[in-house]
C-alpha positions in Angstrom: -13.2 -0.7 23.3 -14.1 -0.3 19.7 -11.7 -1.0 16.8 -10.9 2.3 15.2 -10.7 2.0 11.4 -9.5 4.4 8.7 -10.6 3.8 5.1 -8.1 4.9 2.4 -9.6 4.6 -1.1 -9.9 7.1 -4.0 -13.5 6.2 -4.7 -16.0 8.1 -2.6 -18.9 5.8 -3.1 -16.8 2.8 -2.2 -15.7 4.5 1.1 -19.3 5.3 1.9 -20.3 1.8 1.2 -17.6 0.3 3.5 -18.4 2.9 6.2 -22.1 1.9 6.0 -21.3 -1.8 6.2 -19.0 -1.4 9.2 -21.5 0.9 11.1 -23.6 -2.2 11.6 -21.0 -3.7 13.9 -20.9 -2.4 17.5 -17.2 -3.2 18.0 -16.0 -1.2 15.0 -15.9 2.5 14.5 -14.8 4.3 11.3 -12.8 7.3 12.5 -11.7 8.7 9.2 -11.4 8.5 5.4 -8.7 9.3 2.9 -8.7 9.6 -0.9 -5.0 9.0 -1.4 -1.8 7.8 0.4 -0.7 11.2 1.6 -4.1 11.9 3.2 -4.0 8.5 4.8 -0.7 9.3 6.5 -2.1 12.6 7.7 -5.3 11.0 9.0 -3.4 8.3 10.8 -1.5 11.0 12.6 -4.8 12.9 13.5 -7.1 10.0 14.3 -4.8 7.3 15.6 -6.7 4.3 14.1 -6.1 0.7 15.0 -6.5 -0.6 11.5 -6.1 1.1 8.1 -8.1 -0.3 5.1 -5.7 0.5 2.3 -6.4 0.5 -1.4 -3.5 -0.1 -3.8 -4.1 2.1 -6.8 -4.6 5.7 -5.6 -3.5 9.0 -7.2 -0.3 10.6 -5.9 1.1 8.5 -3.1 -0.3 5.0 -3.8 -1.1 2.2 -1.4 2.3 0.6 -1.3 4.2 3.9 -0.9 1.8 5.0 1.9 2.2 1.6 3.6 6.0 1.8 3.6 5.8 5.2 5.3 3.1 4.2 7.8 5.1 1.1 8.8 8.0 3.3 9.5 6.2 6.1 11.3 3.4 4.2 13.1 4.5 0.5 13.4 1.7 -0.4 15.8 -1.0 0.5 13.2 -2.3 -2.6 11.4 -2.6 -2.2 7.6 -5.2 -4.3 5.8 -5.0 -4.2 2.0 -8.5 -4.0 0.4 -8.1 -4.2 -3.3 -9.4 -5.6 -6.6 -5.9 -6.9 -7.5 -5.1 -10.6 -6.9 -1.8 -10.2 -8.8 1.0 -12.2 -7.1 3.6 -9.5 -7.5 1.4 -7.1 -5.6 0.7 -9.7 -2.9 4.4 -10.5 -2.3 5.3 -6.8 -2.4 2.8 -5.8 0.3 3.6 -8.8 2.5 7.2 -7.8 2.4 6.2 -4.3 3.3 4.7 -5.7 6.5 0.9 -5.5 6.0 -1.3 -7.6 8.4 -3.7 -8.8 5.8 -4.8 -8.8 2.1 -8.5 -8.8 1.2 -10.1 -8.7 -2.3 -12.9 -6.3 -2.9 -15.2 -9.1 -4.0 -15.1 -10.5 -0.5 -18.3 -10.7 1.5 -18.8 -8.1 4.2 -18.5 -10.7 6.9 -15.0 -11.6 5.6 -13.9 -8.0 5.8 -15.1 -7.7 9.3 -13.4 -11.0 10.3 -10.2 -9.7 8.7 -10.4 -6.4 10.7 -10.9 -8.3 13.9 -8.1 -10.7 13.2 -5.4 -8.2 12.4 -6.5 -6.0 15.4 -5.9 -9.0 17.6 -2.4 -9.3 16.2 -3.2 -12.0 13.7 -3.0 -12.0 9.9 -5.7 -12.5 7.3 -5.4 -13.6 3.6 -8.4 -13.7 1.4 -9.0 -17.3 0.1 -8.5 -16.0 -3.4 -4.8 -15.1 -2.7 -3.8 -17.6 0.0 -2.9 -20.4 -2.5 -0.4 -18.0 -4.2 1.3 -17.5 -0.8 1.5 -21.2 -0.1 2.7 -22.0 -3.6 5.3 -19.2 -3.3 6.7 -20.6 0.0 6.8 -24.2 -1.3 8.6 -23.0 -4.4 11.1 -20.8 -2.5 8.8 -17.7 -2.3 9.0 -15.3 -5.2 12.3 -16.5 -6.8 12.6 -13.4 -8.9 12.6 -11.2 -5.8 16.1 -12.6 -4.8 17.6 -10.8 -7.8 15.0 -8.1 -8.5 16.7 -4.7 -8.7 13.5 -3.1 -7.3 14.3 -4.7 -3.9 17.6 -2.9 -3.8 15.8 0.4 -3.5 15.1 2.1 -0.2 11.5 2.7 0.8 11.8 6.4 -0.1 13.3 5.5 -3.5 10.4 3.2 -4.2 8.0 6.0 -3.5 9.9 8.4 -5.8 10.0 5.7 -8.5 6.2 5.4 -8.6 5.6 9.1 -8.7 8.2 9.8 -11.4 6.8 6.9 -13.5 3.4 8.5 -13.2 4.8 11.7 -14.8 5.3 13.8 -11.6 7.9 16.6 -11.8 10.7 16.8 -9.1 8.7 19.7 -7.6 5.5 17.6 -7.4 7.3 14.7 -6.0 8.8 16.9 -3.3 5.4 18.3 -2.4 3.7 14.9 -2.2 6.4 13.4 -0.1 7.0 16.6 2.0 10.7 16.8 1.1 12.9 19.3 -0.6 13.2 19.4 -4.4 16.9 18.8 -4.0 16.2 15.7 -1.9 13.7 14.5 -4.4 16.2 14.9 -7.2 18.8 13.0 -5.2 16.5 10.1 -4.6 15.6 10.0 -8.3 19.3 10.0 -9.3 20.1 7.3 -6.8 17.3 5.0 -7.9 18.0 5.4 -11.6 21.7 4.6 -10.9 20.7 1.4 -8.9 18.4 0.3 -11.7 20.8 1.1 -14.5 18.1 3.3 -16.0 19.0 6.5 -17.9 15.8 8.1 -18.9 12.1 8.4 -18.0 10.9 6.1 -20.8 13.0 3.2 -19.4 11.9 4.0 -15.9 8.2 3.9 -16.9 8.8 0.6 -18.7 10.4 -0.8 -15.6 7.5 0.4 -13.4 4.9 -1.1 -15.7 6.7 -4.5 -15.8 6.9 -4.6 -12.0 3.2 -3.7 -11.7 4.1 -0.4 -9.9 2.0 1.6 -12.3 -0.7 0.7 -14.8 
């Protein structure tokens, strides 16, 4: 039985390169590609992959926001982050979201294959470049700031709305991307701003940049 893989990344050449790499392994089959988080969720529903290779920075619904939704809708699907970012904030945030592994794009092809096989078997995989940060975090009480970070008081949906609003999306655009009503989108926006004590978009954008949610 082959391991069915879905590649979610907004760079076409990168997806094609990964697909070509994985095609050399008889136990792995790429069953689909997605250019953003929303497409990733739709393709998971259509293709039922075992493992999703998820980029972080994608237009519209990003990697974290798509991961939160996939973990809720399809908990059996293993999500393996494949990114250029070795930022500790990103790492902790995705681990908390329930990803099965975190691989840096500079990893060797054999490392990526090992990671795919590992998470498919139910294990976890951390690229050597980020593993020390995890160990250090646990020894030091794991991400001390998270204990009081207002971001963690938000619901998964509010986190999704936060990123989209910080990127400049209108309530209508947020509603379309998340497949919810405009009224619901406005409600989530009001709730998250109330929780964060933020009163305008400029403050919200500043908060999102400081937390590494948007660039």
